[in-house]
KOLNU-827427 format. One record per residue: residue number from 1; residue in one letter; x, y, z of N, C-alpha, C in turn. Coordinates in nm, 4 decimals. Layout:
% residues N
R   num   residuo         nx         ny         nz        cax        cay        caz         cx         cy         cz
R   NUM         A          X          Y          Z          X          Y          Z          X          Y          Z
...
% end
This chain:
% residues 216
R   num   residuo         nx         ny         nz        cax        cay        caz         cx         cy         cz
R     1         M    -3.5362    -6.4593     0.8564    -3.5682    -6.3482     0.9577    -3.4781    -6.2335     0.9220
R     2         A    -3.5137    -6.1063     0.8864    -3.4483    -6.0007     0.8797    -3.3841    -5.9435     0.9927
R     3         F    -3.2575    -5.8907     0.9796    -3.1799    -5.8481     1.0932    -3.2401    -5.7517     1.1929
R     4         W    -3.3495    -5.6806     1.1442    -3.4264    -5.5789     1.2385    -3.5411    -5.6431     1.3031
R     5         E    -3.5803    -5.7728     1.2863    -3.6863    -5.8303     1.3485    -3.6685    -5.8740     1.4902
R     6         P    -3.7483    -5.8721     1.5820    -3.7147    -5.9387     1.7028    -3.6515    -6.0642     1.7061
R     7         C    -3.5533    -6.1041     1.7822    -3.4868    -6.2231     1.7980    -3.5077    -6.2890     1.9348
R     8         F    -3.6250    -6.3221     1.9547    -3.6581    -6.3982     2.0850    -3.7271    -6.5368     2.0557
R     9         G    -3.6708    -6.6179     2.1356    -3.7215    -6.7720     2.1115    -3.8177    -6.7954     2.2453
R    10         K    -3.8216    -6.9215     2.2854    -3.9117    -6.9446     2.3954    -3.8711    -6.8761     2.5257
R    11         D    -3.9687    -6.8552     2.6000    -3.9488    -6.7757     2.7315    -3.8828    -6.6450     2.7147
R    12         N    -3.8993    -6.5942     2.5784    -3.8425    -6.4484     2.5512    -3.6997    -6.4519     2.5514
R    13         E    -3.6347    -6.5588     2.5187    -3.4861    -6.5571     2.5229    -3.4293    -6.5265     2.3814
R    14         C    -3.3264    -6.4512     2.3844    -3.2604    -6.4158     2.2486    -3.2126    -6.5358     2.1869
R    15         C    -3.2365    -6.5506     2.0624    -3.1832    -6.6769     1.9919    -3.0824    -6.6590     1.8900
R    16         D    -3.0653    -6.5220     1.8484    -2.9578    -6.4922     1.7353    -2.9144    -6.3510     1.7479
R    17         C    -2.8968    -6.2953     1.8816    -2.8724    -6.1612     1.9028    -2.7458    -6.1164     1.8397
R    18         D    -2.6418    -6.2033     1.8543    -2.4999    -6.1607     1.8008    -2.5054    -6.1434     1.6498
R    19         C    -2.5797    -6.2447     1.5858    -2.5912    -6.2341     1.4421    -2.6561    -6.1148     1.3981
R    20         S    -2.7703    -6.0669     1.4586    -2.8441    -5.9542     1.4272    -2.7735    -5.8217     1.4330
R    21         W    -2.6924    -5.8141     1.5538    -2.6273    -5.7002     1.5824    -2.5110    -5.6896     1.4797
R    22         T    -2.4493    -5.7975     1.4382    -2.3463    -5.7850     1.3324    -2.4178    -5.7397     1.1963
R    23         K    -2.5269    -5.7966     1.1566    -2.5749    -5.7503     1.0577    -2.6220    -5.5941     1.0501
R    24         F    -2.6630    -5.5711     1.1696    -2.6994    -5.4093     1.1843    -2.5856    -5.3271     1.1717
R    25         L    -2.4598    -5.3635     1.2246    -2.3480    -5.2887     1.2108    -2.2926    -5.2883     1.0783
R    26         I    -2.3020    -5.4077     0.9968    -2.2553    -5.4020     0.8765    -2.3427    -5.3008     0.7781
R    27         W    -2.4763    -5.3037     0.7794    -2.5428    -5.2237     0.7072    -2.5317    -5.0855     0.7534
R    28         S    -2.5065    -5.0487     0.8664    -2.4783    -4.9153     0.9123    -2.3526    -4.8741     0.8537
R    29         A    -2.2483    -4.9509     0.8471    -2.1255    -4.9039     0.7852    -2.1421    -4.8769     0.6345
R    30         V    -2.2269    -4.9716     0.5675    -2.2578    -4.9532     0.4411    -2.3180    -4.8144     0.4093
R    31         V    -2.4273    -4.7898     0.4916    -2.4985    -4.6583     0.4640    -2.4021    -4.5446     0.4904
R    32         L    -2.3175    -4.5596     0.5902    -2.2096    -4.4430     0.6197    -2.1271    -4.4308     0.4999
R    33         V    -2.0750    -4.5356     0.4542    -1.9730    -4.5190     0.3361    -2.0507    -4.4807     0.2099
R    34         V    -2.1602    -4.5244     0.1697    -2.2286    -4.4828     0.0526    -2.2843    -4.3256     0.0683
R    35         G    -2.3084    -4.2868     0.2019    -2.3546    -4.1508     0.2259    -2.2169    -4.0646     0.2084
R    36         G    -2.1075    -4.1120     0.2626    -1.9829    -4.0287     0.2362    -1.9400    -4.0218     0.0978
R    37         L    -1.9579    -4.1118     0.0198    -1.9299    -4.1278    -0.1289    -2.0054    -4.0112    -0.1868
R    38         V    -2.1349    -4.0146    -0.1651    -2.2225    -3.9193    -0.2294    -2.1887    -3.7696    -0.1908
R    39         A    -2.1477    -3.7572    -0.0657    -2.1137    -3.6276    -0.0264    -1.9904    -3.5709    -0.0837
R    40         V    -1.8942    -3.6693    -0.1172    -1.7655    -3.6334    -0.1793    -1.8082    -3.5953    -0.3275
R    41         L    -1.8919    -3.6629    -0.3775    -1.9282    -3.6477    -0.5338    -1.9953    -3.5247    -0.5424
R    42         V    -2.0844    -3.4750    -0.4555    -2.1359    -3.3450    -0.4506    -2.0597    -3.2435    -0.4455
R    43         I    -1.9609    -3.2588    -0.3550    -1.8586    -3.1522    -0.3308    -1.7610    -3.1397    -0.4615
R    44         A    -1.7379    -3.2472    -0.5148    -1.6451    -3.2529    -0.6336    -1.7094    -3.1923    -0.7570
R    45         F    -1.8232    -3.2321    -0.7765    -1.8956    -3.1879    -0.9093    -1.9887    -3.0644    -0.8918
R    46         A    -2.0548    -3.0593    -0.7806    -2.1495    -2.9504    -0.7676    -2.1088    -2.8230    -0.7099
R    47         V    -2.0097    -2.8272    -0.6288    -1.9628    -2.7106    -0.5563    -1.8292    -2.6685    -0.6031
R    48         V    -1.8161    -2.5390    -0.6255    -1.6825    -2.4793    -0.6681    -1.6237    -2.3961    -0.5706
R    49         Y    -1.5070    -2.3911    -0.5436    -1.4306    -2.3005    -0.4546    -1.3279    -2.2065    -0.5301
R    50         P    -1.3320    -2.0907    -0.4770    -1.2317    -1.9948    -0.5309    -1.0847    -2.0261    -0.5109
R    51         P    -0.9965    -1.9756    -0.6037    -0.8547    -2.0133    -0.5655    -0.8080    -1.9442    -0.4389
R    52         K    -0.7005    -2.0084    -0.3768    -0.6420    -1.9401    -0.2573    -0.5116    -1.8921    -0.3079
R    53         A    -0.4658    -1.7842    -0.2446    -0.3378    -1.7363    -0.2855    -0.2463    -1.6863    -0.1581
R    54         T    -0.1127    -1.6915    -0.1880    -0.0113    -1.6477    -0.0932     0.0996    -1.5726    -0.1624
R    55         A     0.1443    -1.4698    -0.0935     0.2647    -1.4076    -0.1520     0.3898    -1.4816    -0.0926
R    56         D     0.4583    -1.5517    -0.1630     0.5697    -1.6402    -0.1198     0.7114    -1.5709    -0.1182
R    57         D     0.7174    -1.4621    -0.1904     0.8631    -1.3996    -0.2069     0.8419    -1.2674    -0.2615
R    58         A     0.9257    -1.1835    -0.2113     0.9373    -1.0399    -0.2736     1.0602    -0.9887    -0.2379
R    59         V     1.1152    -0.9091    -0.3233     1.2571    -0.8513    -0.3063     1.2455    -0.6796    -0.3542
R    60         L     1.2739    -0.6070    -0.2631     1.2824    -0.4581    -0.2998     1.4141    -0.4111    -0.3142
R    61         Q     1.4701    -0.3760    -0.4292     1.6128    -0.3316    -0.4337     1.6290    -0.1771    -0.4531
R    62         R     1.5076    -0.1085    -0.4725     1.5298     0.0309    -0.4917     1.3804     0.0753    -0.4648
R    63         F     1.3751     0.1873    -0.3717     1.2442     0.2457    -0.3499     1.2808     0.3985    -0.3009
R    64         A     1.2759     0.4769    -0.3930     1.3167     0.6208    -0.3712     1.2154     0.7239    -0.4178
R    65         L     1.1711     0.8161    -0.3208     1.0644     0.9098    -0.3524     1.1250     1.0395    -0.3594
R    66         A     1.0824     1.1215    -0.4880     1.0997     1.2560    -0.4884     0.9793     1.3389    -0.4555
R    67         P     0.9674     1.3947    -0.3359     0.8277     1.4529    -0.2970     0.8150     1.5614    -0.3989
R    68         G     0.6789     1.5825    -0.4309     0.6326     1.7023    -0.5190     0.5754     1.8101    -0.4335
R    69         N     0.5331     1.9281    -0.5055     0.4508     2.0249    -0.4316     0.3693     2.0923    -0.5304
R    70         P     0.2340     2.0376    -0.5259     0.1750     1.9492    -0.4076     0.2287     1.8040    -0.4168
R    71         A     0.1864     1.7321    -0.3165     0.2362     1.5807    -0.2942     0.1943     1.4918    -0.4242
R    72         A     0.0711     1.5343    -0.4810     0.0318     1.4489    -0.5982     0.1266     1.4504    -0.7102
R    73         N     0.2271     1.5319    -0.7097     0.3206     1.5786    -0.8135     0.4590     1.4823    -0.7852
R    74         S     0.4583     1.4005    -0.6830     0.5645     1.3249    -0.6534     0.6029     1.2364    -0.7690
R    75         T     0.7357     1.1934    -0.7618     0.7878     1.0942    -0.8509     0.8732     0.9781    -0.7638
R    76         I     0.8550     0.8612    -0.8176     0.9277     0.7542    -0.7409     1.0034     0.6565    -0.8489
R    77         S     1.1168     0.6170    -0.7845     1.1935     0.5196    -0.8593     1.1993     0.3879    -0.7768
R    78         Y     1.1999     0.2695    -0.8465     1.1986     0.1444    -0.7844     1.2334     0.0275    -0.8632
R    79         N     1.2546    -0.0859    -0.8007     1.2902    -0.2015    -0.8581     1.2433    -0.3109    -0.7637
R    80         L     1.1390    -0.4001    -0.8017     1.0630    -0.4779    -0.7188     1.0197    -0.6206    -0.7939
R    81         T     1.0541    -0.7241    -0.7205     1.0117    -0.8512    -0.7861     0.9153    -0.9185    -0.6709
R    82         A     0.8163    -0.9785    -0.7275     0.7225    -1.0413    -0.6367     0.6770    -1.1787    -0.6954
R    83         T     0.6547    -1.2681    -0.5983     0.6052    -1.4064    -0.6406     0.4873    -1.4508    -0.5686
R    84         V     0.3742    -1.4759    -0.6483     0.2549    -1.5043    -0.5746     0.2001    -1.6410    -0.6195
R    85         S     0.1635    -1.7227    -0.5270     0.1196    -1.8621    -0.5618    -0.0332    -1.8616    -0.5572
R    86         L    -0.0939    -1.9229    -0.6510    -0.2373    -1.9541    -0.6536    -0.2535    -2.0951    -0.6495
R    87         R    -0.3592    -2.1386    -0.5468    -0.3813    -2.2945    -0.5413    -0.5213    -2.3038    -0.5733
R    88         N    -0.5486    -2.4098    -0.6573    -0.6969    -2.4544    -0.6926    -0.7354    -2.5645    -0.6067
R    89         P    -0.8209    -2.5347    -0.5084    -0.8557    -2.6312    -0.4016    -0.9675    -2.7425    -0.4478
R    90         N    -1.0246    -2.7058    -0.5740    -1.1314    -2.8004    -0.6173    -1.0594    -2.9465    -0.6555
R    91         I    -1.1625    -3.0471    -0.6130    -1.1166    -3.1828    -0.6423    -1.1216    -3.2037    -0.7839
R    92         Y    -1.2307    -3.1645    -0.8643    -1.2549    -3.2194    -0.9940    -1.2193    -3.0949    -1.0984
R    93         R    -1.2784    -2.9703    -1.0569    -1.2755    -2.8738    -1.1647    -1.1484    -2.7863    -1.1807
R    94         A    -1.0985    -2.7853    -1.3160    -0.9946    -2.7052    -1.3449    -1.0368    -2.5506    -1.3482
R    95         I    -0.9494    -2.4660    -1.3587    -0.9824    -2.3315    -1.3717    -0.8943    -2.2738    -1.4884
R    96         A    -0.9784    -2.1901    -1.5679    -0.8934    -2.1146    -1.6910    -0.8981    -1.9676    -1.6534
R    97         Y    -0.7799    -1.9303    -1.6388    -0.7576    -1.7874    -1.6113    -0.7395    -1.7127    -1.7290
R    98         G    -0.7966    -1.5825    -1.7382    -0.7824    -1.4827    -1.8424    -0.6261    -1.4159    -1.8109
R    99         P    -0.5865    -1.3296    -1.8954    -0.4736    -1.2548    -1.8587    -0.4814    -1.1798    -1.7280
R   100         L    -0.3733    -1.1789    -1.6536    -0.3811    -1.1160    -1.5319    -0.3085    -0.9734    -1.5346
R   101         A    -0.3760    -0.8750    -1.4974    -0.3195    -0.7558    -1.4824    -0.2464    -0.7195    -1.3315
R   102         V    -0.1435    -0.6810    -1.3227    -0.0607    -0.6812    -1.1957    -0.0280    -0.5204    -1.1728
R   103         A    -0.0547    -0.4809    -1.0410    -0.0486    -0.3421    -1.0063     0.0191    -0.3420    -0.8600
R   104         F     0.0978    -0.2490    -0.8467     0.1610    -0.2220    -0.7070     0.1210    -0.0731    -0.6583
R   105         S     0.0967    -0.0932    -0.5257     0.0641     0.0432    -0.4693     0.1382     0.0721    -0.3344
R   106         F     0.1471     0.1977    -0.2991     0.2014     0.2424    -0.1761     0.1159     0.3417    -0.1125
R   107         N     0.0740     0.3110     0.0135    -0.0241     0.3915     0.0822    -0.1400     0.4348     0.0098
R   108         G    -0.1972     0.3399    -0.0618    -0.3284     0.3533    -0.1390    -0.3145     0.4128    -0.2743
R   109         S    -0.1736     0.4518    -0.3016    -0.1641     0.5132    -0.4530    -0.0847     0.4208    -0.5443
R   110         R    -0.1269     0.3985    -0.6442    -0.0643     0.2984    -0.7501     0.0462     0.3572    -0.8039
R   111         F     0.1618     0.2957    -0.8056     0.2980     0.3468    -0.8719     0.3335     0.2623    -0.9907
R   112         D     0.2653     0.1485    -1.0100     0.3297     0.0666    -1.1262     0.1949    -0.0352    -1.1592
R   113         D     0.1537    -0.0214    -1.2846     0.0574    -0.1163    -1.3443     0.1014    -0.1672    -1.4736
R   114         S     0.2269    -0.1732    -1.4985     0.2816    -0.2214    -1.6217     0.2981    -0.3743    -1.6512
R   115         A     0.2910    -0.4412    -1.5273     0.3069    -0.5898    -1.5438     0.1892    -0.6622    -1.5968
R   116         T     0.1974    -0.7655    -1.6658     0.0787    -0.8613    -1.7116     0.1370    -1.0105    -1.7202
R   117         V     0.0383    -1.0725    -1.6793     0.0787    -1.2301    -1.6960    -0.0363    -1.3070    -1.7863
R   118         R     0.0198    -1.3739    -1.8897    -0.0642    -1.4337    -1.9924    -0.1506    -1.5366    -1.9288
R   119         A    -0.2787    -1.5551    -1.9958    -0.3655    -1.6472    -1.9556    -0.3218    -1.7954    -1.9436
R   120         F    -0.3730    -1.8736    -1.8529    -0.3242    -2.0251    -1.8273    -0.4275    -2.0948    -1.7494
R   121         D    -0.4263    -2.2245    -1.7736    -0.5110    -2.3195    -1.7169    -0.4435    -2.3781    -1.5869
R   122         H    -0.5371    -2.4069    -1.4833    -0.4879    -2.4519    -1.3496    -0.5568    -2.5724    -1.3138
R   123         K    -0.4755    -2.6662    -1.3082    -0.5425    -2.8190    -1.2818    -0.5799    -2.8287    -1.1317
R   124         P    -0.6864    -2.9115    -1.1183    -0.7417    -2.9323    -0.9830    -0.6347    -2.9692    -0.8819
R   125         R    -0.6311    -2.9125    -0.7558    -0.5530    -2.9451    -0.6384    -0.4064    -2.9140    -0.6751
R   126         K    -0.3778    -2.8274    -0.7733    -0.2424    -2.7950    -0.8051    -0.2227    -2.6451    -0.7621
R   127         T    -0.0804    -2.6067    -0.7443    -0.0415    -2.4665    -0.7201     0.0220    -2.4136    -0.8379
R   128         A    -0.0084    -2.2982    -0.8726     0.0554    -2.2129    -0.9885     0.1272    -2.0962    -0.9307
R   129         T     0.2269    -2.0771    -0.9864     0.3143    -1.9670    -0.9336     0.3262    -1.8411    -1.0435
R   130         V     0.3042    -1.7238    -0.9907     0.3011    -1.6002    -1.0712     0.4285    -1.5286    -1.0282
R   131         R     0.5226    -1.4797    -1.1122     0.6323    -1.4054    -1.0766     0.6484    -1.2910    -1.1611
R   132         V     0.6569    -1.1661    -1.1141     0.6584    -1.0543    -1.1794     0.7714    -0.9481    -1.1340
R   133         T     0.8447    -0.8837    -1.2255     0.9534    -0.7965    -1.1728     0.9034    -0.6509    -1.2531
R   134         V     0.9035    -0.5433    -1.1645     0.8665    -0.4195    -1.2270     0.9928    -0.3227    -1.1813
R   135         G     1.0062    -0.2136    -1.2585     1.1007    -0.1134    -1.2241     1.0752     0.0248    -1.3007
R   136         G     1.1224     0.1335    -1.2442     1.1005     0.2515    -1.3008     1.1822     0.3773    -1.2356
R   137         V     1.1889     0.4693    -1.3120     1.2805     0.5828    -1.2766     1.1950     0.7181    -1.2783
R   138         G     1.1658     0.7840    -1.1848     1.0977     0.9059    -1.1899     0.9631     0.8961    -1.2343
R   139         K     0.8894     0.7795    -1.1857     0.7602     0.7656    -1.2329     0.6533     0.8358    -1.1467
R   140         P     0.5566     0.8945    -1.2043     0.4648     0.9811    -1.1243     0.3844     0.8894    -1.0321
R   141         V     0.3593     0.9429    -0.9093     0.2860     0.8684    -0.8245     0.2019     0.9734    -0.7387
R   142         K     0.0605     0.9614    -0.7503    -0.0145     1.0543    -0.6845    -0.0430     1.0531    -0.5324
R   143         L     0.0597     1.0618    -0.4497     0.0585     1.0489    -0.2982    -0.0339     1.1712    -0.2492
R   144         T    -0.0653     1.1558    -0.1297    -0.1330     1.2621    -0.0417    -0.0145     1.3213     0.0476
R   145         A    -0.0278     1.4195     0.1033     0.0646     1.4762     0.2016     0.0966     1.3758     0.3139
R   146         P    -0.0022     1.3148     0.3722     0.0187     1.2079     0.4729     0.0892     1.0764     0.4022
R   147         G     0.0620     1.0765     0.2879     0.1465     0.9507     0.2304     0.2901     0.9912     0.2164
R   148         V     0.3249     1.1035     0.1770     0.4676     1.1486     0.1722     0.5331     1.1274     0.3032
R   149         K     0.4636     1.1759     0.4136     0.5049     1.1813     0.5316     0.5435     1.0229     0.5915
R   150         E     0.4408     0.9360     0.5427     0.4434     0.7979     0.5784     0.5647     0.7328     0.4995
R   151         F     0.5881     0.7824     0.3832     0.7184     0.7168     0.3108     0.8368     0.7629     0.3630
R   152         A     0.8401     0.8752     0.4261     0.9676     0.9238     0.4904     0.9825     0.8474     0.6102
R   153         A     0.8723     0.8063     0.6982     0.8772     0.7341     0.8131     0.9393     0.5898     0.7872
R   154         E     0.8856     0.5292     0.6874     0.9309     0.3835     0.6570     1.0722     0.3889     0.5855
R   155         N     1.0905     0.5045     0.5166     1.2332     0.4961     0.4661     1.3270     0.4944     0.5733
R   156         D     1.3062     0.5679     0.6866     1.3964     0.5669     0.8047     1.4263     0.4193     0.8475
R   157         T     1.3197     0.3489     0.8618     1.3378     0.2121     0.8761     1.4015     0.1066     0.7804
R   158         G     1.3755     0.1484     0.6624     1.4227     0.0770     0.5470     1.3071    -0.0388     0.5201
R   159         K     1.1917    -0.0485     0.5808     1.0915    -0.1414     0.5642     0.9741    -0.0624     0.5064
R   160         F     0.9099    -0.1175     0.3955     0.8118    -0.0514     0.3204     0.6733    -0.1469     0.3200
R   161         A     0.5562    -0.0968     0.3351     0.4376    -0.1655     0.3184     0.3946    -0.1457     0.1764
R   162         V     0.4008    -0.2389     0.0872     0.3574    -0.2296    -0.0560     0.2468    -0.3346    -0.0691
R   163         E     0.1567    -0.3108    -0.1673     0.0345    -0.3780    -0.2122     0.0505    -0.4316    -0.3453
R   164         V     0.0446    -0.5548    -0.3637     0.0396    -0.6011    -0.5115    -0.0992    -0.6515    -0.5304
R   165         R    -0.1657    -0.6145    -0.6328    -0.3038    -0.6534    -0.6855    -0.2958    -0.7169    -0.8237
R   166         L    -0.3760    -0.8495    -0.8255    -0.3908    -0.9165    -0.9544    -0.5461    -0.9101    -0.9774
R   167         D    -0.5592    -0.8510    -1.1127    -0.6977    -0.8473    -1.1598    -0.7178    -0.9479    -1.2748
R   168         T    -0.7953    -1.0234    -1.2882    -0.8207    -1.1185    -1.3791    -0.9716    -1.1841    -1.3997
R   169         T    -1.0033    -1.2787    -1.4932    -1.1160    -1.3408    -1.4969    -1.1016    -1.4998    -1.5034
R   170         L    -1.1920    -1.5673    -1.4337    -1.1641    -1.7122    -1.4215    -1.2953    -1.7834    -1.4868
R   171         Q    -1.2802    -1.9060    -1.5283    -1.3876    -1.9830    -1.5681    -1.3703    -2.1284    -1.5246
R   172         Y    -1.4697    -2.1860    -1.4517    -1.4417    -2.3196    -1.4097    -1.4819    -2.4247    -1.5128
R   173         K    -1.3985    -2.5291    -1.5007    -1.4289    -2.6384    -1.6200    -1.5828    -2.6821    -1.5994
R   174         G    -1.6472    -2.6920    -1.7064    -1.7824    -2.7353    -1.7149    -1.8775    -2.6233    -1.6842
R   175         R    -1.8274    -2.4983    -1.6617    -1.9307    -2.3880    -1.6368    -1.9039    -2.2861    -1.7473
R   176         S    -2.0031    -2.2066    -1.7827    -1.9925    -2.1127    -1.8853    -1.9610    -1.9690    -1.8287
R   177         A    -1.9970    -1.9439    -1.6940    -1.9673    -1.8126    -1.6495    -1.8290    -1.7574    -1.6595
R   178         N    -1.8031    -1.6406    -1.6939    -1.6641    -1.5793    -1.6661    -1.6643    -1.4940    -1.5500
R   179         C    -1.5877    -1.5198    -1.4524    -1.6042    -1.4593    -1.3153    -1.4927    -1.3640    -1.2993
R   180         P    -1.5173    -1.2423    -1.2697    -1.3997    -1.1528    -1.2214    -1.3348    -1.1900    -1.1004
R   181         L    -1.2140    -1.1705    -1.0869    -1.1447    -1.2143    -0.9631    -1.0413    -1.1284    -0.9411
R   182         V    -1.0093    -1.0756    -0.8056    -0.9077    -0.9809    -0.7595    -0.8471    -1.0502    -0.6593
R   183         V    -0.7022    -1.0511    -0.6564    -0.6040    -1.0996    -0.5519    -0.5348    -1.0008    -0.5098
R   184         V    -0.5493    -0.9736    -0.3689    -0.4759    -0.8535    -0.2999    -0.3778    -0.9134    -0.2015
R   185         C    -0.2503    -0.8808    -0.2317    -0.1350    -0.9176    -0.1328    -0.0775    -0.8083    -0.0561
R   186         P    -0.0710    -0.7952     0.0669     0.0056    -0.7012     0.1329     0.1618    -0.7449     0.1557
R   187         L     0.2443    -0.6703     0.1246     0.3848    -0.7063     0.1372     0.4631    -0.6209     0.2310
R   188         Q     0.5375    -0.6667     0.3145     0.6036    -0.6017     0.4069     0.7659    -0.6380     0.3471
R   189         L     0.8238    -0.5168     0.2851     0.9420    -0.5365     0.2174     1.0626    -0.4487     0.2807
R   190         Q     1.1675    -0.5317     0.3056     1.2926    -0.4736     0.3567     1.3782    -0.4319     0.2217
R   191         L     1.4190    -0.2972     0.2198     1.4943    -0.2546     0.1221     1.6332    -0.3258     0.1362
R   192         V     1.6783    -0.3848     0.0233     1.8117    -0.4564     0.0236     1.8968    -0.4014    -0.0891
R   193         D     2.0347    -0.4074    -0.0537     2.1276    -0.3885    -0.1633     2.1489    -0.4930    -0.2539
R   194         P     2.1315    -0.4606    -0.3806     2.1238    -0.5735    -0.4915     2.2503    -0.6450    -0.4957
R   195         D     2.3512    -0.6078    -0.4299     2.5033    -0.6843    -0.4321     2.5148    -0.7624    -0.3007
R   196         V     2.4114    -0.7545    -0.2069     2.3951    -0.8241    -0.0909     2.2836    -0.9338    -0.1052
R   197         A     2.3058    -1.0322    -0.0161     2.1980    -1.1571    -0.0242     2.0686    -1.0829     0.0234
R   198         A     1.9528    -1.1317    -0.0368     1.8222    -1.0704    -0.0131     1.7820    -1.1037     0.1332
R   199         T     1.7056    -1.0125     0.1945     1.6515    -1.0463     0.3286     1.5325    -1.1416     0.3204
R   200         A     1.5207    -1.2386     0.4134     1.4266    -1.3463     0.4027     1.2729    -1.2761     0.4096
R   201         F     1.1985    -1.3238     0.3332     1.0640    -1.2827     0.3214     0.9574    -1.3564     0.3988
R   202         Q     0.8709    -1.2951     0.4680     0.7688    -1.3784     0.5455     0.6471    -1.4028     0.4554
R   203         R     0.6368    -1.5411     0.4272     0.5030    -1.5584     0.3420     0.3852    -1.5076     0.4063
R   204         T     0.3074    -1.4619     0.2939     0.1986    -1.3682     0.3654     0.0525    -1.4266     0.2958
R   205         K    -0.0539    -1.4343     0.3561    -0.1821    -1.4813     0.3009    -0.2454    -1.3613     0.2110
R   206         C    -0.3054    -1.3770     0.1142    -0.3673    -1.2810     0.0216    -0.5154    -1.3002     0.0290
R   207         T    -0.5801    -1.1758     0.0038    -0.7233    -1.1667     0.0119    -0.7802    -1.2068    -0.1385
R   208         I    -0.8809    -1.2839    -0.1436    -0.9505    -1.3105    -0.2646    -1.0877    -1.2320    -0.2745
R   209         L    -1.1110    -1.1712    -0.3799    -1.2292    -1.1043    -0.4056    -1.2926    -1.1474    -0.5338
R   210         R    -1.4172    -1.1972    -0.5135    -1.4733    -1.2563    -0.6423    -1.6247    -1.2051    -0.6640
R   211         A    -1.6788    -1.1932    -0.7757    -1.8052    -1.1662    -0.7996    -1.9152    -1.2593    -0.7505
R   212         K    -2.0093    -1.2001    -0.6831    -2.1254    -1.2804    -0.6359    -2.2386    -1.3047    -0.7518
R   213         K    -2.2071    -1.3865    -0.8356    -2.2968    -1.4266    -0.9574    -2.3076    -1.5702    -0.9644
R   214         S    -2.4024    -1.6177    -1.0337    -2.4374    -1.7509    -1.0647    -2.3137    -1.8153    -1.1372
R   215         G    -2.2676    -1.9353    -1.1025    -2.1593    -2.0072    -1.1664    -2.0265    -1.9551    -1.1268
R   216         C    -2.0192    -1.8623    -1.0364    -1.8904    -1.8087    -0.9696    -1.8659    -1.8463    -0.8375
% end
């Protein structure tokens, strides 16, 4: 008798109910386990997730502005180090990154785009760290008049809002599409004396921008 068949004997009495319910629970458990395994395999092989990113550390040792007239003729001197972590959340698929172009901005105006990071492969469920140091003296920065005022206000506090941006392409293992990727990290930086211990940096979540195209 199959476990799903009625289990009633003489006078409509249950003859093997405990056995039937045990079989039912066992088969239910098997179905759930198999269904869960299929779901995991689908997620691992058919679905891809973009990397996640955080700004883990940043040190600003110099940030001085020479306002221009007009404001777009201003120049800036700076020394900055930033560390960004990329995490591959995929269970199966590795990620191959192309070269990363790194740029820093203040108040929407880019003041450094000299740093690059060479291409690398990113294993599944692993974290990769990108660390860049940039510096310059009297570099042009096309600020607006409100941007110059904002710099003066932040300079009074010694704390500056700087943005670091990483531009690259990525390719998931087993897929042919080359996918544009942008990582944008807001940095709240305390200007520090290079001869004094660095101020603690608060870890910051970055924004991931990716192309909406097949395979990405």
